[in-house]
C-alpha positions in Angstrom: -17.3 217.5 -27.0 -15.9 218.5 -23.5 -14.8 215.9 -21.1 -16.3 215.7 -17.6 -13.7 216.9 -14.9 -13.2 213.5 -13.5 -12.1 212.0 -16.8 -9.5 214.8 -17.5 -6.1 213.4 -17.2 -5.0 215.9 -14.4 -8.0 215.5 -12.2 -8.2 211.5 -13.1 -4.4 211.3 -11.7 -5.1 213.6 -8.7 -8.1 211.5 -7.8 -6.2 208.2 -8.0 -3.5 209.6 -6.0 -5.7 210.8 -3.3 -7.3 207.3 -3.2 -3.9 205.5 -3.1 -2.6 207.7 -0.2 -5.9 207.1 1.7 -5.0 203.3 1.8 -3.3 202.1 4.8 0.7 202.2 4.7 1.1 198.4 4.6 -1.3 198.1 1.9 0.2 200.9 -0.2 3.8 199.2 0.2 2.4 195.9 -0.6 1.0 197.4 -4.0 4.0 199.3 -4.9 6.4 196.2 -4.2 3.9 193.8 -5.9 3.6 196.1 -9.0 7.3 196.4 -9.1 8.2 192.8 -9.0 5.2 192.0 -11.4 6.6 194.3 -13.8 10.3 192.8 -13.4 8.6 189.4 -14.3 6.7 190.6 -17.3 9.0 193.0 -18.9 11.3 190.1 -20.0 8.3 188.0 -21.0 7.2 190.7 -23.1 10.5 191.4 -24.6 10.8 187.6 -25.5 7.2 187.6 -27.2 8.1 190.5 -29.0 11.3 189.1 -30.9 10.4 185.1 -30.9 7.6 183.0 -31.8 6.6 181.7 -28.3 6.4 178.3 -29.7 10.1 177.9 -29.8 10.0 177.1 -25.9 8.4 173.9 -26.9 11.4 171.4 -26.6 9.6 168.9 -28.9 9.5 171.3 -31.9 12.6 170.6 -34.0 11.7 171.6 -37.8 12.3 175.0 -37.1 15.7 174.4 -36.1 17.0 172.3 -39.1 18.4 175.2 -41.2 21.6 177.3 -41.2 23.6 177.5 -38.3 20.7 176.2 -35.8 21.0 172.8 -37.4 24.6 172.7 -36.7 24.1 173.4 -33.0 21.0 171.2 -32.4 22.7 168.2 -34.3 25.8 168.5 -32.1 23.4 168.3 -29.1 21.5 165.5 -30.6 24.6 163.5 -31.4 26.3 164.0 -28.2 23.0 162.8 -26.4 23.2 159.5 -28.2 26.8 158.7 -27.4 27.9 157.1 -24.0 29.4 159.2 -21.3 32.8 157.7 -21.8 33.3 160.2 -24.8 33.0 162.8 -22.3 32.7 166.4 -24.4 33.0 164.4 -27.9 30.7 162.6 -30.3 32.0 160.4 -33.3 28.6 160.5 -35.3 29.0 163.7 -37.2 32.2 163.9 -39.4 32.9 160.0 -38.6 35.1 158.6 -37.4 36.6 161.5 -36.0 33.6 163.6 -34.6 33.4 166.7 -33.0 33.3 168.3 -29.6 30.4 170.2 -28.1 32.3 173.5 -28.9 32.9 172.3 -32.5 29.4 172.4 -33.4 28.6 175.3 -30.9 26.1 173.2 -29.3 26.1 175.0 -25.7 28.2 172.8 -23.7 26.4 174.5 -20.5 22.9 173.3 -21.3 24.2 170.0 -23.0 25.8 169.1 -19.8 22.5 170.0 -17.9 20.3 167.8 -20.1 22.2 164.8 -20.7 21.8 163.1 -17.5 18.0 163.2 -18.2 18.3 161.8 -21.5 16.5 158.7 -21.1 13.4 160.7 -19.5 13.5 163.4 -22.3 11.2 163.1 -25.7 12.8 161.4 -28.5 13.0 164.6 -30.2 14.1 167.2 -27.9 16.1 170.6 -28.3 16.7 173.2 -25.6 17.6 176.2 -28.1 14.1 177.8 -27.5 14.4 177.4 -23.8 17.9 178.8 -24.0 16.2 182.1 -25.8 13.8 182.6 -22.9 16.5 182.0 -20.3 18.8 184.5 -22.0 16.3 187.2 -22.2 15.2 186.7 -18.5 19.0 186.7 -17.5 19.7 189.8 -19.5 17.0 191.7 -17.9 17.9 190.6 -14.3 21.6 191.6 -14.7 20.8 194.8 -16.7 18.5 195.7 -13.5 21.2 194.6 -10.9 23.9 196.6 -13.1 21.6 199.9 -12.9 19.8 199.8 -9.8 22.5 201.1 -7.5 22.9 204.2 -9.9 19.0 204.8 -10.6 17.2 207.1 -8.2 14.2 204.8 -7.7 13.1 201.1 -8.6 11.0 202.4 -11.4 13.6 204.2 -13.2 15.8 201.2 -12.6 13.2 199.2 -14.5 13.1 201.5 -17.4 17.0 201.6 -17.5 16.8 197.7 -17.7 14.4 197.8 -20.3 16.5 200.0 -22.4 19.6 197.7 -21.8 17.6 194.8 -23.2 16.3 196.4 -26.1 19.4 196.7 -28.0 18.7 195.3 -31.5 22.1 193.3 -31.6 20.8 191.1 -28.7 18.0 189.6 -30.8 19.8 189.6 -34.1 22.4 187.3 -32.9 19.6 184.6 -32.5 21.0 182.7 -35.6 24.1 182.0 -33.1 21.9 181.1 -30.0 24.8 180.9 -27.7 25.9 184.3 -28.6 22.4 185.7 -27.2 24.0 185.1 -23.9 24.9 188.7 -23.8 23.7 188.9 -20.0 27.4 187.7 -19.1 28.7 191.2 -20.4 26.2 192.7 -18.0 27.3 190.3 -15.1 31.0 191.3 -15.8 30.0 195.1 -15.7 28.3 194.5 -12.7 31.2 193.0 -11.0 33.7 195.6 -12.3 31.3 198.7 -11.5 29.1 197.6 -8.5 31.0 194.9 -6.1 33.6 196.2 -3.6 36.9 195.4 -4.2 38.4 192.2 -2.5 40.7 193.3 0.7 43.5 191.5 2.2 42.9 188.5 4.6 43.3 188.8 8.3 44.9 186.3 10.9 46.9 183.2 10.3 46.3 179.6 9.7 42.8 178.3 9.1 41.4 181.9 9.9 43.7 183.4 7.2 42.3 181.0 4.7 38.8 181.6 5.7 39.3 185.4 5.7 41.0 185.1 2.2 38.1 183.5 0.7 35.6 185.9 3.0 37.0 188.8 1.6 37.0 187.7 -1.8 33.5 188.2 -3.1 34.7 189.9 -6.2 37.2 187.0 -6.8 34.5 184.4 -6.5 32.1 186.4 -8.8 35.0 186.3 -11.4 35.5 182.7 -10.9 31.6 181.9 -11.6 31.6 184.5 -14.5 34.7 183.1 -16.3 33.6 179.6 -15.8 30.1 179.6 -16.8 31.3 182.0 -19.9 34.0 179.5 -20.9 31.0 176.6 -20.9 29.2 178.8 -23.3 31.2 180.4 -25.9 35.0 181.1 -26.3 34.3 184.7 -28.0 32.1 185.8 -25.3 35.1 184.5 -22.7 37.4 187.1 -24.7 35.0 189.9 -24.1 34.4 189.1 -20.7 38.4 188.5 -20.1 38.9 192.0 -21.3 36.5 193.4 -18.3 38.1 190.9 -15.9 41.7 192.3 -17.2 40.4 195.8 -16.3 39.5 194.9 -13.0 43.0 193.1 -12.3 44.6 196.2 -13.5 42.6 198.3 -11.4 43.6 196.5 -8.4 47.0 195.7 -9.0 48.0 199.4 -10.3 45.6 200.8 -7.6 48.2 199.7 -5.0 50.8 202.2 -6.5 51.1 205.9 -5.9 53.6 208.7 -6.2 55.1 210.3 -3.4 55.5 213.9 -4.5 57.6 215.0 -1.5 60.2 212.2 -2.0 59.4 211.9 -5.7 59.3 208.2 -5.9 56.6 205.6 -6.6 55.3 203.9 -3.5 53.7 200.6 -3.8 51.7 198.3 -1.6 53.3 195.0 -2.3 50.8 192.9 -0.3 47.9 194.2 -2.1 49.6 193.6 -5.6 50.7 190.1 -4.5 47.1 189.7 -3.4 45.6 190.9 -6.7 48.0 188.3 -8.7 46.9 185.5 -6.6 43.5 186.2 -6.7 43.5 186.5 -10.7 44.7 182.7 -10.7 41.6 181.0 -9.7 39.2 182.9 -12.2 41.7 182.0 -15.0 42.2 178.6 -14.1 38.6 177.9 -13.9 38.3 179.5 -17.6 40.6 177.2 -18.9 39.0 174.3 -17.2 35.7 175.2 -18.8 37.2 175.4 -22.2 38.6 171.9 -21.7 35.3 170.7 -20.6 33.5 172.2 -23.6 36.1 170.7 -26.1 38.3 173.6 -27.3 41.5 171.8 -26.9 41.0 168.8 -29.5 43.8 167.0 -31.7 43.6 168.1 -35.4 41.1 171.0 -34.9 42.0 174.1 -37.0 42.5 177.2 -34.8 41.0 179.5 -37.4 39.2 179.5 -40.6 40.5 182.6 -42.2 38.4 185.8 -43.1 39.9 188.1 -40.5 38.9 191.7 -41.6 35.9 190.5 -43.4 33.8 190.1 -40.5 34.9 193.4 -38.8 33.0 196.1 -37.0 32.0 199.1 -39.3 32.9 202.4 -37.6 29.3 203.6 -38.4 27.9 200.4 -37.1 26.1 202.2 -34.0 23.9 204.1 -36.1 23.6 202.2 -39.3 20.3 200.0 -39.4 22.2 198.1 -42.2 18.7 196.9 -43.6 15.8 199.3 -44.4 13.4 197.2 -42.6 15.4 197.4 -39.3 14.7 201.2 -38.6 11.6 203.2 -39.2 13.6 206.4 -38.6 17.1 206.0 -40.0 18.1 205.2 -43.6 20.3 202.0 -43.8 23.4 201.8 -45.5 24.3 198.2 -47.0 27.6 196.8 -45.6 29.8 194.0 -46.7 28.5 190.5 -46.3 30.4 190.1 -43.1 30.1 193.4 -41.4 26.2 193.3 -42.1 26.0 190.4 -39.6 28.9 190.1 -37.4 29.5 193.8 -37.2 25.9 194.7 -36.8 25.5 196.9 -33.9 22.8 199.4 -34.6 21.9 201.1 -31.2 18.0 202.0 -32.4 16.9 205.5 -32.5 15.9 205.7 -29.1 19.1 204.6 -27.5 21.1 207.1 -30.0 18.7 209.8 -28.5 19.7 208.7 -25.1 23.3 209.0 -25.8 23.0 212.3 -27.5 20.9 213.6 -24.6 23.4 212.1 -22.0 26.2 214.2 -23.9 24.2 217.3 -23.8 23.1 217.1 -20.1 26.7 216.6 -19.1 28.0 219.5 -20.8 25.1 221.9 -19.9 23.8 221.1 -16.5 25.7 220.8 -13.0 23.6 217.8 -12.0 24.7 215.7 -15.0 28.3 216.6 -14.0 28.1 214.6 -10.9 28.5 211.4 -12.9 31.9 212.5 -13.4 33.2 209.9 -10.7 31.4 207.2 -12.0 33.0 207.7 -15.5 36.5 208.1 -13.7 36.0 204.7 -12.2 36.0 203.3 -15.8 39.4 204.3 -16.7 41.2 201.0 -15.8 38.7 199.4 -19.1 40.0 202.0 -21.3 43.1 200.0 -22.4 41.4 196.5 -22.5 38.3 198.2 -24.5 40.9 199.8 -26.9 42.3 196.8 -27.6 38.9 195.1 -28.3 38.0 198.0 -30.4 41.1 197.8 -32.6 40.8 194.1 -32.9 37.0 194.6 -33.8 37.6 197.2 -36.4 40.5 195.0 -37.9 43.0 195.8 -40.7 40.2 196.9 -42.9 38.3 199.9 -41.3 35.0 201.2 -43.1 32.8 204.0 -42.5 29.5 204.1 -44.5 31.4 202.0 -47.2 34.4 204.2 -47.4 37.8 202.8 -46.4 39.5 204.7 -43.2 42.4 202.2 -43.4 43.0 199.1 -45.2 46.5 197.1 -45.0 47.6 193.4 -45.2 48.5 191.8 -42.0 51.9 190.2 -41.9 51.8 186.4 -42.8 53.3 185.8 -39.1 50.0 187.5 -37.8 47.4 185.9 -39.8 46.9 182.7 -38.2 46.6 184.1 -34.9 44.0 186.6 -36.1 42.2 183.8 -37.7 41.3 182.6 -34.2 39.1 185.8 -33.7 38.2 186.1 -37.3 34.7 187.3 -36.4 36.2 190.2 -34.9 33.0 192.5 -35.3 31.5 191.0 -32.1 34.3 192.3 -29.6 32.8 195.7 -29.4 29.7 194.6 -27.5 31.2 195.3 -24.1 31.9 198.9 -25.5 28.4 199.3 -26.5 26.8 197.9 -23.2 29.1 200.3 -21.2 28.1 203.3 -23.5 24.4 202.7 -23.0 25.1 202.1 -19.2 27.1 205.3 -18.9 24.4 207.2 -20.7 21.8 206.0 -18.2 23.8 207.0 -15.3 24.4 210.6 -16.8 20.4 210.7 -17.2 19.8 209.4 -13.7 22.2 212.0 -12.1 20.0 214.9 -13.7 16.7 216.5 -12.4 13.6 214.2 -11.7 11.6 216.1 -14.2 14.3 215.4 -17.0 14.3 211.6 -16.3 10.5 211.6 -16.1 10.2 213.1 -19.8 13.4 211.6 -21.4 13.3 207.8 -20.2 9.7 207.0 -21.3 10.4 209.0 -24.4 13.6 207.0 -25.3 11.7 203.6 -24.7 8.8 204.7 -26.9 11.0 205.8 -29.7 13.1 202.8 -29.5 10.0 200.3 -29.7 8.8 202.4 -32.7 12.2 202.6 -34.5 12.9 198.6 -34.2 9.3 197.3 -34.6 10.5 196.1 -38.1 13.5 194.1 -36.7 11.0 192.6 -34.1 8.7 191.6 -36.8 11.7 190.0 -39.0 13.0 188.1 -35.8 9.6 186.7 -35.1 9.2 185.7 -38.6 12.6 183.9 -38.4 11.3 181.5 -35.7 7.7 181.4 -37.1 8.3 177.9 -38.2 8.1 176.5 -34.8 4.5 177.4 -34.7 4.2 174.2 -36.7 4.8 170.7 -35.5 6.1 169.7 -39.1 9.6 168.3 -38.8 10.7 167.4 -42.4 10.4 169.8 -45.4 12.8 168.5 -48.0 12.5 164.8 -46.7 8.8 164.2 -46.1 8.5 160.4 -47.0 8.5 157.9 -44.2 10.9 155.7 -46.5 13.8 157.8 -45.5 13.3 156.4 -41.7 13.4 152.8 -43.3 16.7 153.6 -45.2 18.5 155.0 -42.2 17.4 152.0 -40.3 18.6 149.5 -42.7 21.9 151.4 -43.1 25.1 151.4 -40.7 25.4 155.1 -41.5 24.9 158.1 -44.1 27.5 159.1 -46.4 26.7 162.6 -48.3 28.4 163.6 -51.4 29.9 166.1 -52.1 31.0 166.3 -48.4 30.1 170.0 -48.3 27.1 170.5 -46.0 26.3 174.0 -47.4 25.5 172.7 -50.9 22.2 171.9 -49.3 22.2 172.2 -45.6 18.5 171.6 -45.2 18.7 168.2 -46.5 21.7 167.4 -44.9 20.2 168.4 -41.4 17.0 166.5 -41.9 18.7 163.2 -42.8 21.5 163.6 -40.2 18.7 164.1 -37.3 17.4 160.8 -38.1 20.9 159.3 -38.4 21.8 160.7 -35.0 19.0 159.7 -33.5 19.7 156.1 -34.1 23.3 156.7 -33.4 24.2 156.0 -37.1 27.5 157.9 -38.0 27.5 160.5 -41.1 30.7 161.1 -43.2 30.8 165.0 -42.9 29.8 168.0 -40.7 29.9 171.7 -40.8 31.9 172.8 -37.5 32.9 175.9 -36.0 36.4 175.0 -36.4 37.4 172.2 -39.0 39.3 169.3 -37.8 42.0 168.7 -40.3 42.0 165.1 -39.8 38.5 164.7 -40.7 39.0 166.9 -43.8 41.4 164.5 -45.2 39.0 161.7 -44.4 36.5 163.4 -46.4 38.7 163.9 -49.5 39.6 160.4 -49.5 36.3 159.3 -49.4 35.1 161.6 -52.3 38.2 160.2 -54.4 37.1 156.9 -53.8 33.4 157.6 -54.8 34.9 158.9 -58.2 36.6 155.5 -58.5 33.2 153.6 -58.1 34.1 152.7 -54.4 31.5 153.4 -51.6 30.4 151.6 -48.4 27.7 149.1 -49.7 26.0 149.1 -46.2 25.8 152.8 -46.0 23.1 155.3 -47.3 24.6 157.2 -49.9 23.0 160.7 -50.5 23.8 163.2 -53.0 23.4 167.0 -51.9 23.2 167.9 -55.5 22.5 165.7 -58.6 25.9 164.5 -59.6 27.5 162.5 -62.2 28.5 159.0 -60.9 31.1 156.4 -62.2 29.3 154.0 -64.7 29.4 151.0 -62.2 27.3 152.9 -59.7 24.7 154.0 -62.0 22.3 150.8 -61.6 22.2 151.2 -58.1 21.1 154.8 -58.3 17.7 155.8 -56.9 15.7 158.7 -56.3 13.2 159.9 -53.3 11.5 163.2 -53.0 13.8 164.5 -55.5 16.9 163.5 -54.0 19.4 161.2 -55.6 20.8 158.2 -53.3 22.3 154.9 -53.3 20.2 152.6 -50.9 22.2 150.3 -48.7 22.9 146.9 -49.8 19.9 144.6 -48.9 17.3 147.3 -49.3 14.1 146.1 -51.0 12.4 149.4 -50.9 11.0 150.4 -54.1 12.2 153.7 -55.6 12.1 155.4 -58.8 15.3 155.8 -60.8 16.8 159.1 -60.9 16.1 161.6 -63.4 18.3 164.6 -64.5 17.1 168.0 -64.1 18.2 170.2 -66.9 21.9 171.4 -66.4 22.7 175.0 -67.2 25.1 175.4 -70.1 27.3 177.6 -68.0 29.0 175.6 -65.2 30.4 177.3 -62.4 32.9 175.7 -60.1 32.5 177.5 -56.5 32.3 175.7 -53.2 28.5 175.9 -53.5 28.0 175.5 -57.2 26.8 172.6 -59.4 30.2 172.3 -61.0 31.8 170.7 -57.8 29.7 167.7 -58.5 31.3 167.1 -61.9 34.8 167.2 -60.8 37.2 163.8 -61.3 40.2 163.2 -59.4 43.0 165.4 -58.9 41.2 168.5 -57.7 41.7 170.5 -54.4 38.7 171.6 -52.1 36.8 174.1 -54.1 37.2 177.9 -53.2 34.4 180.3 -53.2 34.9 181.4 -56.8 36.8 178.3 -58.3 38.8 175.2 -57.8 42.6 174.4 -58.4 43.8 171.4 -60.0 46.3 169.6 -57.6 48.7 169.2 -60.2 49.4 169.0 -64.1 46.7 166.7 -64.8 42.8 167.0 -63.6 39.7 165.4 -65.3 36.0 166.5 -65.2 32.8 165.0 -66.7 29.9 167.0 -67.9 26.6 164.8 -68.9 26.1 166.7 -71.8 22.8 164.9 -72.9 21.2 166.7 -70.0 22.6 170.1 -70.8 19.9 172.7 -71.5 21.4 175.2 -74.2 20.1 178.7 -75.0 19.9 177.4 -78.6 17.7 174.2 -78.8 19.6 171.3 -80.5 23.1 172.8 -81.5 24.9 171.2 -84.3 28.2 172.4 -83.0 29.6 173.6 -79.8 32.3 175.8 -78.4 33.7 175.6 -75.0 34.6 178.9 -73.1 36.7 178.5 -70.2 37.6 181.0 -67.5 40.8 179.9 -65.8 44.0 181.3 -64.4 47.2 179.7 -63.1 49.9 180.3 -60.4 52.5 181.0 -63.1 52.4 181.1 -67.0 51.9 178.0 -68.2 50.6 176.0 -71.3 47.6 174.1 -71.1 46.5 171.4 -73.2 42.7 170.7 -73.3 41.5 167.3 -74.4 37.9 166.2 -74.7 36.9 162.6 -74.9 40.6 161.7 -75.6 40.7 164.2 -78.4 43.1 167.3 -78.1 40.8 170.3 -78.9 43.3 173.1 -78.2 45.6 174.9 -75.9 45.3 177.5 -73.5 48.1 180.0 -72.3 47.3 180.8 -68.5 48.6 183.4 -66.2 48.0 184.5 -62.8 45.3 186.7 -64.1 42.0 185.0 -65.1 41.1 185.0 -68.9 38.6 183.6 -71.3 39.6 180.8 -73.5 37.4 179.6 -76.3 37.9 176.3 -78.0 35.9 174.3 -80.5 34.3 171.0 -79.5 34.4 168.1 -82.1 30.9 167.3 -83.4 31.3 163.8 -81.6 31.0 165.7 -78.5 27.2 166.0 -78.8 26.7 162.2 -79.6 27.8 160.9 -76.3 26.3 160.8 -72.8 29.3 162.5 -71.0 31.7 164.9 -72.3 35.3 164.1 -70.6 37.5 166.8 -70.1 41.2 166.6 -69.4 43.8 169.3 -68.6 47.4 168.7 -69.0 49.8 171.5 -67.8 53.1 171.5 -69.5 55.9 171.9 -67.0 57.8 175.0 -67.4 61.3 175.3 -68.2 63.6 177.5 -66.2 66.7 179.2 -67.5 67.9 179.8 -63.8 67.7 177.0 -61.0 67.1 179.8 -58.7 63.6 180.5 -60.4 62.3 176.7 -60.0 59.5 177.0 -57.3 59.9 174.6 -54.2 57.6 173.1 -52.1 57.9 174.7 -48.5 58.3 172.0 -45.8 56.8 172.5 -42.7 58.9 170.6 -39.9 57.1 167.7 -38.3 58.4 165.8 -35.3 57.9 161.9 -35.9 57.9 159.4 -33.2 57.7 155.6 -32.8 59.4 152.8 -35.1 60.8 154.2 -38.3 60.9 157.8 -37.0 64.4 158.7 -38.3 63.2 157.6 -42.0 59.9 159.5 -42.0 61.7 162.7 -40.7 64.5 162.3 -43.4 61.8 162.0 -46.0 59.5 164.9 -44.6 62.9 167.1 -45.0 63.3 166.3 -48.8 62.6 169.5 -50.9 60.3 168.8 -54.0 62.0 170.7 -56.8 58.9 171.6 -58.6 55.5 172.5 -56.6 52.9 170.3 -58.1 50.5 173.1 -57.0 52.2 175.6 -58.8 51.7 173.6 -61.8 47.9 173.5 -61.1 45.3 175.7 -62.9 42.2 177.4 -61.3 39.1 176.6 -63.1 36.4 179.3 -62.6 33.5 178.5 -65.0 32.8 176.6 -68.3 30.0 177.8 -71.0 29.0 175.3 -73.6 27.2 177.3 -76.5 27.1 177.0 -80.3 29.7 179.2 -82.1 28.4 182.7 -83.0 27.4 183.0 -86.7 29.6 185.2 -88.8 28.5 188.4 -89.6 26.6 188.8 -93.0 28.8 189.8 -96.2 28.2 193.3 -97.1 26.9 193.6 -100.8 28.4 196.3 -102.7 26.2 198.1 -105.0 27.1 199.1 -108.6 
């Protein structure tokens, strides 16, 4: 079949082009301008629809947010919304009574302060996270266009460049940390550095001098706005923007110096240098003010959570999709848990082609070499970006799973490094600058090259990351439903929260069942009722101490009778509390005093015969007193004696109805110790523990199977040291006291404890209960 001439592509384009040019000039201009701006509006909306379920913009849809980190963010807003303005940036409902600031819950102070004045007019259930996502995508495209337009040969290529800058997978993969989707701030910073003219010296004197100083300070005012807005969104983004701003300060300050070769001396324009220093102060001051408003400076807040080096940037990050479904072209290579998220910066195969093509064009064509002047202007960013790169790669650099370097940080640096523990994010400005530079090199090339390569890059990029697009839409797909509660659907929950003066969770570890916690805490904060714990971006050490005291009180049978008490996992309870235990939607609770709601009594789900004691494991519910906070793989006792309770009647054994049991423990200690193990008050054996974890098997008495609970006690016998120098001591951190009795308390704090209680502790990793293995059958000798 042969197409008629008028349908052939070349002929069709020629006919349309002829008709277009036959139109009056004003009409042609209007059509071009309208189409251009129409694309500028439609492009970010299409990008948003490609990566998000569009129902997220419905501010009354809450259910999709009550999960993982989103729950932390939206609960922070809901709690702060129901607090009086007198608390400023702080609320005392989450992790009561200490509470959290907006930054502690990563609740986007910029939007929180924007919406709180209208709280009485907003729906009872209101979230701005979905609106924030749409706002970020639109702003990202806007600043991408502003950044690339001065360097593009035309407005159409500028739109293509803006789409390329808005199609980076790492932008949408960060949706779990919604404030970090504000990567448009990086593009804004690059726009100020690259496109905005440097400030000039003021003129005149008096008022004219002041007005001239501000009038000539367009870039300074831009940095003031950017650093303040960034400081109101996220400290990590502020650190990245500060690197770009620092490069700009370096450029202006050292740009005022030159070497006079004739006289062989350094010549400096001191007025320009002084002006550069003065103009650096307002942006810096506004950044600090923004951090204060958001709540970065709070008493008791831990500066870091550890983990520097775990959440680093992998050196293969730009071309490793990490997950098979995230690229249709390149093979994914699995990364460490922290790197696979915080270090994720896959460019997409389309943008990888762009970078490769830009390098080839720059080397081989004279047109592309004209981008040399643009690249030279980026030199002041070399030092700040190199520092960002080193911090991002950290002390543990990897390339496709192989260690490039790995070393221990000095003890003096570990606390400081913990402030930037999610260091893998810090290469974002480098990534964006790489794509911008590649686009500029392409735009300096021949028009036909641009006409072929730019559409090809966009098409390949769309094809390659289509799987990522589907995965991100699926992550927000719950927004299509108006269902709010999935684990706690019963209406009795609302009644219980209304009857209580607060909600207490046990164990005080949100991550043991975050969805359950989020659903009940949304109800509580909506009624301005406090809860006893919260997952915060930075822990408050005062609140941690309160939570530990509350859990110890529960183990003694002491709870707040007017609070709703909720178990995040089924946990054994002191005997005096068992009569009050009830169950709703499969969740164990103790209703508040005075509740007349009919609820069923709790039923144990079978417990595994192997109990682990990591921070998310069932075993943490079985610990009695004298245990520290569980770690990821186990829990340390806080001294030479510690107890735990296992409800033996509800353990499901691999062998039904065993007659005898053995207990195999995996444990270790900080130093060689002898540990006596007692079960139900009877000594069953001893363990010699060392800093290396070992398995220890002990027989259990027959009576162990006849009771309701297996009460296990560990007694660490104190070591005998031949030399006094070997005795471990407790390191004492100097503390300053004030007020009445300050001298006595300071003297007491300086007392050195000769034997460290923690040094006598043991780390319990797991316990397995099982029948003893049958002895091998005896060999019968013939003859």
